[in-house]
C-alpha positions, 0 to 999 in steps of 0.5 A, spaced: 499 500 499 503 506 497 502 511 502 497 517 501 502 523 501 507 520 495 502 517 491 501 523 486 509 521 485 508 514 483 507 511 477 506 504 475 511 501 470 506 501 464 506 509 463 509 512 458 513 517 458 508 522 457 504 520 463 511 521 466 512 528 464 505 530 466 506 527 473 512 531 473 509 537 471 503 536 475 506 535 482 513 539 481 517 533 483 523 532 479 523 524 480 517 519 479 517 512 483 516 507 478 512 501 482 508 495 481 501 494 483 503 492 490 507 498 491 514 495 490 519 500 488 522 498 481 526 504 479 526 512 478 525 517 473 528 524 473 526 529 468 534 528 465 532 521 464 527 523 460 530 528 456 536 523 455 531 518 453 528 523 448 535 525 445 536 517 444 530 516 440 525 515 444 518 518 443 513 521 448 508 514 447 515 510 449 514 506 456 517 509 462 521 503 464 525 504 457 528 511 461 528 508 468 534 507 473 532 500 475 537 501 480 536 507 484 539 509 491 534 508 496 534 508 504 530 504 509 524 507 512 527 506 519 533 510 518 535 516 521 535 523 519 543 523 519 544 517 515 539 520 510 543 526 509 549 523 509 547 518 503 544 524 500 550 529 500 555 523 498 551 521 492 549 529 490 541 527 490 536 532 492 530 527 493 531 519 496 526 514 496 525 510 503 523 503 503 521 497 507 524 490 508 520 488 502 521 494 497 515 497 498 516 505 497 514 508 504 516 515 503 520 520 498 525 524 503 527 531 500 533 534 501 530 541 503 526 538 509 532 536 513 537 541 512 538 546 517 537 553 515 543 558 517 540 564 513 533 564 512 528 568 507 526 573 512 526 574 519 522 578 525 525 583 529 521 583 536 524 585 542 522 588 549 519 595 546 513 590 543 513 586 549 511 592 554 507 595 549 503 589 549 502 588 556 500 595 557 495 593 553 493 587 557 494 591 563 488 596 561 483 591 560 481 593 553 483 588 548 478 589 542 479 595 537 480 601 541 484 607 542 490 604 541 488 602 534 486 609 533 493 612 535 496 607 530 491 609 525 493 616 526 500 615 526 500 611 520 496 616 516 502 621 518 507 616 515 504 616 509 501 623 508 494 620 507 488 624 510 485 617 513 488 610 515 483 605 517 486 599 520 483 592 519 485 584 520 490 583 514 492 585 507 487 582 504 481 584 508 484 591 506 483 589 499 476 586 499 474 593 503 477 597 498 473 593 492 467 593 496 467 601 498 468 603 491 462 598 489 465 594 484 460 588 482 458 583 477 459 586 470 465 591 472 472 589 470 478 591 474 486 591 471 491 588 475 498 584 474 498 577 474 505 577 477 503 578 485 500 574 490 493 572 489 489 576 494 490 582 489 486 579 484 482 575 489 479 581 492 475 583 485 472 577 485 469 577 492 465 583 489 463 579 483 468 583 479 472 581 474 479 581 474 483 582 467 490 581 468 496 585 465 503 584 463 509 587 468 514 591 464 519 586 463 525 583 466 528 589 469 522 592 472 517 587 475 511 592 476 504 593 472 506 595 465 502 602 464 501 601 456 498 594 457 493 598 462 492 602 456 491 597 451 486 593 456 481 598 458 474 597 456 467 600 457 467 595 462 473 597 466 472 601 473 478 600 477 486 599 476 489 595 482 497 596 482 501 592 486 508 595 488 512 589 487 518 588 492 517 595 495 519 598 488 513 603 486 510 602 479 509 608 475 505 611 478 504 619 475 503 615 468 498 610 471 494 616 475 494 620 469 491 614 465 486 612 471 484 620 471 483 620 463 478 614 463 475 615 470 477 609 473 478 608 480 485 607 482 487 602 488 494 601 490 496 594 493 502 597 497 503 590 502 510 590 499 511 598 500 510 601 507 515 607 507 516 607 499 516 614 495 515 616 488 518 624 488 516 625 495 510 622 495 508 615 499 506 609 495 499 608 498 497 615 497 496 616 489 490 612 488 483 612 491 485 607 496 492 604 499 492 597 502 497 595 506 499 588 509 502 587 516 504 580 515 509 576 519 514 577 513 513 584 511 517 590 513 513 592 519 509 586 522 503 585 527 503 578 525 497 579 522 493 586 520 493 591 515 491 598 513 487 602 508 489 609 507 485 614 503 484 622 502 477 621 501 472 623 508 467 618 504 470 613 503 474 613 510 467 613 513 465 606 508 471 603 510 470 604 518 463 601 517 465 595 512 470 593 517 465 592 523 459 589 520 456 596 517 454 598 524 453 605 526 457 605 532 463 601 536 463 597 542 468 602 545 463 608 544 457 604 547 462 601 553 463 608 554 456 611 554 457 615 547 451 611 544 446 606 547 445 602 541 446 602 534 444 601 527 446 597 521 447 600 514 451 596 510 453 589 509 459 589 513 465 584 515 468 583 521 475 585 519 477 589 526 484 589 528 485 588 536 489 593 541 495 588 541 496 588 534 495 595 534 500 596 540 505 592 535 504 596 530 505 603 533 512 600 536 514 597 529 512 603 525 517 607 529 523 602 527 520 602 520 524 608 517 531 605 520 529 598 518 528 600 510 534 604 510 538 597 513 534 594 507 537 599 502 544 598 504 543 590 503 541 591 497 546 595 494 551 590 497 547 584 493 547 589 487 555 589 488 556 582 489 552 579 484 555 583 478 560 578 476 555 572 476 553 569 470 546 566 468 543 571 473 539 577 472 538 583 477 531 586 476 530 594 478 537 594 477 537 601 474 533 604 479 535 608 485 534 604 492 533 611 495 525 610 495 524 603 495 522 599 501 526 593 498 521 588 501 524 582 497 531 581 494 528 578 486 533 575 481 532 572 474 535 565 472 537 564 465 531 560 462 536 554 461 538 554 469 533 549 473 531 553 478 528 548 483 535 544 483 538 551 485 533 552 490 535 545 493 542 546 492 542 553 496 538 550 501 543 544 502 548 550 503 543 553 509 540 559 505 533 559 504 530 561 498 523 563 495 519 564 489 515 571 488 510 569 484 507 564 480 503 568 475 496 568 478 492 566 471 496 560 471 493 557 478 488 551 477 482 556 479 484 562 475 485 557 469 478 554 469 476 561 469 481 564 463 482 557 460 486 560 453 489 567 457 496 567 455 501 573 458 508 571 456 512 576 459 509 574 466 509 567 465 517 567 463 519 572 469 514 567 474 519 561 471 525 565 472 524 568 479 528 567 485 528 571 491 534 571 496 534 572 503 533 579 506 531 582 512 534 588 516 538 585 521 541 580 516 549 582 516 553 583 510 557 577 511 550 573 510 549 577 504 556 574 502 555 567 504 548 567 500 551 570 493 557 565 494 552 559 495 548 562 489 554 562 485 556 555 487 550 553 486 548 556 478 556 554 476 554 546 478 547 547 475 550 550 469 556 545 468 550 539 469 546 542 463 553 543 459 555 535 460 548 533 459 548 537 452 555 535 450 554 528 452 
């Protein structure tokens, strides 16, 4: 009996090469486990085995066993983590099947799961100030949304130069409220990037509106392309949502001009960009609405949490109604005798932010400028060290980091470099990496909505992008270690590919 957790990576020996390719593509593994009807491991097949077979004259209709390694490296299911790690390092393999005494496959061990990370992708910096702030809230006896949250809103509005700021439960809630307050709905279209986190487009879908995906500018600028925005405006278009990718501002002067020309609402997904500016004007203060996230990996964090910014009194009132069930008075107002009852005048949500998170936010906001400056310095260090590494490209390299929030450190690998193997190799060297992002329109849910959509620039970048560690407490020596590990991983992968082609 094959365990459920690895069944998707197993195929029977009667499968074709085409079925093997589909398995590799569907489950994002580099290895297929070939088993008999009883679940006994007969061999393994990698993407390299398939490529070599096709070059040798096999076809996709050929049997998978014709390219199978029938003497794979395996280890007992009772082995220790140290034994598994030693075996994988000795044979330079990234995935290791475990079997029982009779040869039944029991698990597939990934090197990335058992190697200790020395340099994480991101890290939080919480200290005594945050602890004291939370204790003060706990000692006050008032934990739900109250005076601390109001103060957090005031300070955040000051930081962004916005007239109003409204705290909410998370960044996705901010985007949802923005779309709801602007009365987007069925029949409306919202232009947005596909190279973003899925919440950017989901928020439009929550209201019944239709996201229309736009390209990014290109490998040197991963923010939404203003020219593609202009091309995709129709009579149904009601709003534009931009995303300041990685903390690098979009071309807001031009996008604002387009929005004004066509009478469109403008929403800024500024989850990556607290403290980022364009010509002295803060991200989140260009459009009708700015939406921020304070998730744990963001430039400032409250664990969960988000913020809406606007210069519109009318929108501010809508935001406050929508975040709290559409109620005309708050619990704190009734507690203090400022109100004795309430009406419900909107179909609202429970998207409030509590006092503990707001207290965290106030402390984190005080540190934001210093931390963003540290991020900028680290990015400059990265840029200087990455210059001489072949097979990579630096997005935003021509952009001065002065006004960026430098939320993440993205690079692009050459298309013939296997990103998954590079990431596994970096993990083996103690460096955690990630991907920002798979293109939204390629997810299964969105493919069902848009089966024939193609965005070749976004798709190409999504397939090549690799995010390196970046956080304000990172040391320059750690940056050097990341770059050295990257150089070694890319050179090894490139040499492997060259040997494969020449062989």
